C-alpha positions, 0 to 999 in steps of 0.5 A: 855580235860578240857576247859582252861581260861586265869586267872590272880592272885598275892601274898598278896602284889602284888610284884608277879603277874601271868597270866596263862591258866588253868581250874577251878578244884581245888585239895586239897593235904593233904601230910605231906609236904603240910599240914606243909607248908600250915598249912592245905591242899594245895588248887591248880590248875594245870597250867602246863607250862602255867604260866608267872610271873611279879616280878619274882625277888621277888620269892624264890624257896625251893626244897622240894623233889627230884621231886618238889619245892615250890615257895613263895614271898620273900616280904609277904611270900605268897605261890605261887606254887608247881612246879614239875621238868620240869616246871609243876606248881600247882598254889595255888587257893587263889591267883587267882583274879577270883575264882567264877567258881572253884570247888574242884574236887580231894583230894590227899594223902587222907591217910595222911589227918589230922582228923581236916578237912573234905570236903563235896564235892564229889571228887575223892580221891587218896592215896599217893600210887596211886599218886606215881603210876600215877607219875611213882615213885613207 
C-alpha cells in the first residue's frame, strides 16, 4: 500500500481550501472529457474519501457522466476535483501547496491521448477499455 501524507491546497483565489490524506502518485487522464475540461491532460492524485473542504459554498459541481462529477470554484473557476459517485476524489495536482514529492506514475485513456503532448516519464499506461474493466463498467 502507498504511504499517505496529510496535504493541503487551494484554488487560485483561496475561496476553496482543502485538507486530504493521499500519496504522491500523479495520474494523467487523457480521456476526451478531461482534455476538453482542462485543455490538456488532467493531472490528479487519488485521495479517496479523505478530503475536507473550507469554503464549500464556493464549489459548483458538474455531473459529467453517470458515474462521476467534476468540481470547480465558483469565484475563480479553478478545477478542483473529479469525483466518482460514492465520494472518491481525484484532486488536481496543481492545487496542492507542496508538490515536491509528486511523481507522474500512471496515464489513463492513453488510447484517446491527443498527439500534441507526450510525457517522458516511465508510467503505467491504461486504455479506456482497461479502465472500464477495472471499474466494472464493461
